[in-house]
MDTraj code that builds the backbone (N, CA, C; nanometers):
import mdtraj as md
import numpy as np

residues = "MET PRO ASP ARG VAL SER ASN ARG GLU ASP ARG GLN ALA TYR LEU SER LEU GLN ALA SER CYS LYS GLU LEU ARG SER ALA ILE SER ALA LEU SER ALA ARG CYS ALA VAL GLU THR GLU LYS ARG PHE GLY ALA GLY VAL LYS LEU ALA HIS VAL GLU ALA LEU ALA ILE ASN ARG THR LEU GLU GLU MET ARG GLU ALA ALA ARG ARG GLU GLU GLU ASN ASN TYR ARG GLN LEU ASP LYS ARG VAL VAL SER TYR VAL ARG CYS ILE ARG".split()
xyz = np.array([
    [0.0795, -0.1202, 0.0000],
    [0.0000, 0.0000, 0.0000],
    [0.0845, 0.1276, 0.0000],
    [0.1898, 0.1359, 0.0855],
    [0.2682, 0.2596, 0.0878],
    [0.3319, 0.2903, -0.0468],
    [0.3684, 0.1861, -0.1217],
    [0.4281, 0.2090, -0.2532],
    [0.3285, 0.2719, -0.3482],
    [0.2026, 0.2297, -0.3361],
    [0.0978, 0.2828, -0.4222],
    [0.0741, 0.4312, -0.3956],
    [0.0727, 0.4684, -0.2693],
    [0.0512, 0.6074, -0.2316],
    [0.1711, 0.6905, -0.2776],
    [0.2910, 0.6376, -0.2565],
    [0.4122, 0.7070, -0.2966],
    [0.4171, 0.7248, -0.4482],
    [0.3810, 0.6217, -0.5204],
    [0.3785, 0.6310, -0.6670],
    [0.2757, 0.7335, -0.7128],
    [0.1601, 0.7353, -0.6485],
    [0.0546, 0.8294, -0.6840],
    [0.1033, 0.9730, -0.6586],
    [0.1673, 0.9959, -0.5433],
    [0.2200, 1.1287, -0.5113],
    [0.3296, 1.1696, -0.6093],
    [0.4160, 1.0739, -0.6420],
    [0.5229, 1.1024, -0.7380],
    [0.4657, 1.1376, -0.8747],
    [0.3638, 1.0625, -0.9141],
    [0.2997, 1.0897, -1.0438],
    [0.2340, 1.2275, -1.0440],
    [0.1687, 1.2625, -0.9338],
    [0.1047, 1.3926, -0.9229],
    [0.2094, 1.5044, -0.9269],
    [0.3209, 1.4847, -0.8571],
    [0.4285, 1.5837, -0.8580],
    [0.4866, 1.5976, -0.9985],
    [0.5016, 1.4855, -1.0686],
    [0.5539, 1.4870, -1.2052],
    [0.4610, 1.5656, -1.2978],
    [0.3318, 1.5417, -1.2880],
    [0.2343, 1.6126, -1.3710],
    [0.2338, 1.7615, -1.3387],
    [0.2472, 1.7925, -1.2112],
    [0.2523, 1.9331, -1.1706],
    [0.3765, 2.0014, -1.2283],
    [0.4899, 1.9330, -1.2244],
    [0.6129, 1.9881, -1.2817],
    [0.6018, 2.0071, -1.4327],
    [0.5365, 1.9124, -1.4983],
    [0.5171, 1.9265, -1.6430],
    [0.4314, 2.0481, -1.6751],
    [0.3266, 2.0696, -1.5967],
    [0.2386, 2.1852, -1.6183],
    [0.3163, 2.3148, -1.5937],
    [0.3967, 2.3170, -1.4884],
    [0.4775, 2.4362, -1.4587],
    [0.5767, 2.4636, -1.5706],
    [0.6366, 2.3573, -1.6209],
    [0.7328, 2.3710, -1.7302],
    [0.6653, 2.4288, -1.8541],
    [0.5461, 2.3816, -1.8837],
    [0.4714, 2.4308, -1.9993],
    [0.4378, 2.5787, -1.9828],
    [0.3966, 2.6179, -1.8629],
    [0.3665, 2.7590, -1.8359],
    [0.4921, 2.8454, -1.8510],
    [0.6019, 2.7968, -1.7964],
    [0.7268, 2.8728, -1.8063],
    [0.7733, 2.8872, -1.9512],
    [0.7583, 2.7814, -2.0276],
    [0.7976, 2.7893, -2.1688],
    [0.7139, 2.8913, -2.2449],
    [0.5846, 2.8958, -2.2159],
    [0.4999, 2.9940, -2.2840],
    [0.5350, 3.1353, -2.2375],
    [0.5680, 3.1525, -2.1092],
    [0.6083, 3.2843, -2.0588],
    [0.7400, 3.3273, -2.1228],
    [0.8336, 3.2354, -2.1359],
    [0.9624, 3.2657, -2.1998],
    [0.9407, 3.3049, -2.3451],
    [0.8528, 3.2328, -2.4131],
    [0.8238, 3.2634, -2.5525],
    [0.7647, 3.4035, -2.5663],
    [0.6723, 3.4382, -2.4772],
    [0.6113, 3.5711, -2.4815],
    [0.7145, 3.6798, -2.4524],
    [0.7992, 3.6565, -2.3536],
    [0.9028, 3.7549, -2.3196],
    [1.0060, 3.7693, -2.4314],
    [1.0359, 3.6599, -2.4967],
    [1.1302, 3.6648, -2.6082],
    [1.0740, 3.7487, -2.7226],
    [0.9456, 3.7292, -2.7521],
    [0.8818, 3.8087, -2.8573],
    [0.8785, 3.9560, -2.8181],
    [0.8481, 3.9831, -2.6929],
    [0.8459, 4.1214, -2.6444],
    [0.9846, 4.1845, -2.6532],
    [1.0860, 4.1079, -2.6187],
    [1.2239, 4.1556, -2.6267],
    [1.2608, 4.1893, -2.7713],
    [1.2202, 4.1046, -2.8629],
    [1.2492, 4.1296, -3.0045],
    [1.1816, 4.2580, -3.0521],
    [1.0579, 4.2803, -3.0096],
    [0.9852, 4.4011, -3.0486],
    [1.0540, 4.5248, -2.9914],
    [1.0898, 4.5190, -2.8636],
    [1.1553, 4.6337, -2.7990],
    [1.2924, 4.6607, -2.8608],
    [1.3662, 4.5553, -2.8939],
    [1.4975, 4.5721, -2.9570],
    [1.4823, 4.6378, -3.0932],
    [1.3804, 4.5955, -3.1684],
    [1.3568, 4.6554, -3.2995],
    [1.3167, 4.8020, -3.2868],
    [1.2347, 4.8333, -3.1868],
    [1.1960, 4.9732, -3.1649],
    [1.3178, 5.0594, -3.1324],
    [1.4024, 5.0066, -3.0486],
    [1.5139, 5.0864, -2.9989],
    [1.6298, 5.0957, -3.0983],
    [1.6615, 4.9857, -3.1667],
    [1.7809, 4.9824, -3.2504],
    [1.7541, 4.9648, -3.3989],
    [1.6299, 4.9450, -3.4378],
    [1.5976, 4.9297, -3.5786],
    [1.5819, 4.7839, -3.6175],
    [1.5321, 4.7644, -3.7387],
    [1.5057, 4.6288, -3.7875],
    [1.6360, 4.5558, -3.8168],
    [1.6352, 4.4271, -3.7921],
    [1.7496, 4.3433, -3.8260],
    [1.8603, 4.3421, -3.7223],
    [1.8425, 4.4097, -3.6120],
    [1.9449, 4.4126, -3.5078],
    [1.9054, 4.3131, -3.3992],
    [1.9981, 4.2269, -3.3656],
    [1.9731, 4.1267, -3.2626],
    [2.0294, 4.1757, -3.1293],
    [1.9695, 4.1299, -3.0204],
    [2.0132, 4.1693, -2.8871],
    [2.1575, 4.1253, -2.8626],
    [2.1958, 4.0113, -2.9158],
    [2.3330, 3.9622, -2.8979],
    [2.4338, 4.0593, -2.9600],
    [2.4000, 4.1183, -3.0741],
    [2.4896, 4.2149, -3.1380],
    [2.5021, 4.3413, -3.0531],
    [2.3904, 4.3840, -2.9954],
    [2.3922, 4.5034, -2.9104],
    [2.4790, 4.4779, -2.7871],
    [2.4631, 4.3607, -2.7264],
    [2.5435, 4.3268, -2.6093],
    [2.6909, 4.3185, -2.6454],
    [2.7231, 4.2598, -2.7601],
    [2.8624, 4.2506, -2.8026],
    [2.9203, 4.3895, -2.8251],
    [2.8424, 4.4773, -2.8830],
    [2.8884, 4.6134, -2.9059],
    [2.9153, 4.6838, -2.7737],
    [2.8277, 4.6647, -2.6767],
    [2.8460, 4.7269, -2.5452],
    [2.9726, 4.6741, -2.4784],
    [2.9968, 4.5453, -2.4886],
    [3.1165, 4.4862, -2.4291],
    [3.2403, 4.5373, -2.5006],
    [3.2358, 4.5415, -2.6339],
    [3.3506, 4.5905, -2.7100],
    [3.3773, 4.7379, -2.6803],
    [3.2735, 4.8144, -2.6611],
    [3.2890, 4.9569, -2.6307],
    [3.3597, 4.9733, -2.4967],
    [3.3171, 4.8975, -2.3982],
    [3.3807, 4.9042, -2.2670],
    [3.5269, 4.8634, -2.2771],
    [3.5536, 4.7598, -2.3516],
    [3.6906, 4.7136, -2.3693],
    [3.7754, 4.8208, -2.4368],
    [3.7218, 4.8833, -2.5397],
    [3.7949, 4.9890, -2.6088],
    [3.8200, 5.1084, -2.5171],
    [3.7218, 5.1420, -2.4331],
    [3.7416, 5.2511, -2.3387],
    [3.8528, 5.2179, -2.2396],
    [3.8563, 5.0934, -2.1956],
    [3.9622, 5.0514, -2.1031],
    [4.0982, 5.0563, -2.1711],
    [4.1054, 5.0120, -2.2950],
    [4.2320, 5.0166, -2.3692],
    [4.2787, 5.1607, -2.3871],
    [4.1863, 5.2494, -2.4187],
    [4.2212, 5.3901, -2.4380],
    [4.2728, 5.4512, -2.3077],
    [4.2090, 5.4208, -2.1969],
    [4.2536, 5.4715, -2.0670],
    [4.3927, 5.4185, -2.0339],
    [4.4176, 5.2921, -2.0610],
    [4.5492, 5.2332, -2.0353],
    [4.6549, 5.2981, -2.1244],
    [4.6202, 5.3247, -2.2493],
    [4.7148, 5.3886, -2.3407],
    [4.7493, 5.5291, -2.2918],
    [4.6476, 5.6040, -2.2484],
    [4.6724, 5.7396, -2.1967],
    [4.7598, 5.7362, -2.0715],
    [4.7333, 5.6430, -1.9850],
    [4.8125, 5.6305, -1.8624],
    [4.9579, 5.5951, -1.8950],
    [4.9762, 5.5023, -1.9891],
    [5.1118, 5.4641, -2.0296],
    [5.1849, 5.5831, -2.0917],
    [5.1148, 5.6592, -2.1728],
    [5.1738, 5.7773, -2.2358],
    [5.2143, 5.8802, -2.1294],
    [5.1286, 5.8996, -2.0315],
    [5.1583, 5.9923, -1.9226],
    [5.2805, 5.9448, -1.8428],
    [5.2865, 5.8164, -1.8137],
    [5.4016, 5.7610, -1.7410],
    [5.5301, 5.7774, -1.8216],
    [5.5210, 5.7588, -1.9519],
    [5.6385, 5.7742, -2.0376],
    [5.6886, 5.9186, -2.0344],
    [5.5956, 6.0149, -2.0398],
    [5.6349, 6.1560, -2.0342],
    [5.7045, 6.1889, -1.9026],
    [5.6510, 6.1396, -1.7928],
    [5.7124, 6.1641, -1.6627],
    [5.8515, 6.1019, -1.6551],
    [5.8651, 5.9821, -1.7049],
    [5.9955, 5.9157, -1.7058],
    [6.0931, 5.9921, -1.7936],
    [6.0463, 6.0394, -1.9073],
    [6.1312, 6.1159, -1.9983],
    [6.1796, 6.2443, -1.9308],
    [6.0914, 6.3117, -1.8591],
    [6.1306, 6.4330, -1.7874],
    [6.2357, 6.4034, -1.6820],
    [6.2197, 6.2940, -1.6115],
    [6.3169, 6.2562, -1.5088],
    [6.4528, 6.2246, -1.5701],
    [6.4521, 6.1550, -1.6826],
    [6.5776, 6.1208, -1.7488],
    [6.6477, 6.2476, -1.7962],
    [6.5713, 6.3401, -1.8549],
    [6.6291, 6.4649, -1.9032],
    [6.6881, 6.5445, -1.7862],
    [6.6148, 6.5533, -1.6763],
    [6.6668, 6.6281, -1.5614],
    [6.7881, 6.5588, -1.5015],
    [6.7922, 6.4275, -1.5017],
    [6.9063, 6.3531, -1.4515],
    [7.0290, 6.3765, -1.5383],
    [7.0076, 6.3762, -1.6695],
    [7.1185, 6.3995, -1.7629],
    [7.1722, 6.5421, -1.7438],
    [7.0873, 6.6385, -1.7199],
    [7.1312, 6.7764, -1.6976],
    [7.2125, 6.7870, -1.5698],
    [7.1732, 6.7107, -1.4688],
    [7.2459, 6.7146, -1.3426],
    [7.3852, 6.6543, -1.3589],
    [7.3968, 6.5545, -1.4416],
    [7.5265, 6.4887, -1.4631],
    [7.6220, 6.5811, -1.5375],
    [7.5734, 6.6576, -1.6301],
    [7.6588, 6.7444, -1.7120],
    [7.7059, 6.8539, -1.6301],
])
top = md.Topology()
chain = top.add_chain()
for i, resn in enumerate(residues, 1):
    res = top.add_residue(resn, chain, resSeq=i)
    for name in ("N", "CA", "C"):
        top.add_atom(name, md.element.get_by_symbol(name[0]), res)
traj = md.Trajectory(xyz[None], top)
C-alpha cells in the first residue's frame, strides 16, 4: 500500500512539474517576442540583442584600452622628464 501512495504522489508531482514547465515555456516565448519588439523599436530592424550586447562589451573594452594607453603615455612623459633632468644634473 505505501508504494501505491508514494507512486501516486510522485505521479502527481511529475504532472505538476510538467504543467509548470509548460507555463514557463509559454512565458519565456512571450518575453522573447516582447524583447524582439523592444529591440527593434530601440535599434531598428534586423538588429539582434546579442549584437547590441557585443557592441556594449567591445565599447567598454575599447574605453579601457584607451585609458590604459593614456596612462602609459603619461608615465612615459614623466619618465622622460626625469631622465632629461638627470642627464642635466650629470653634465
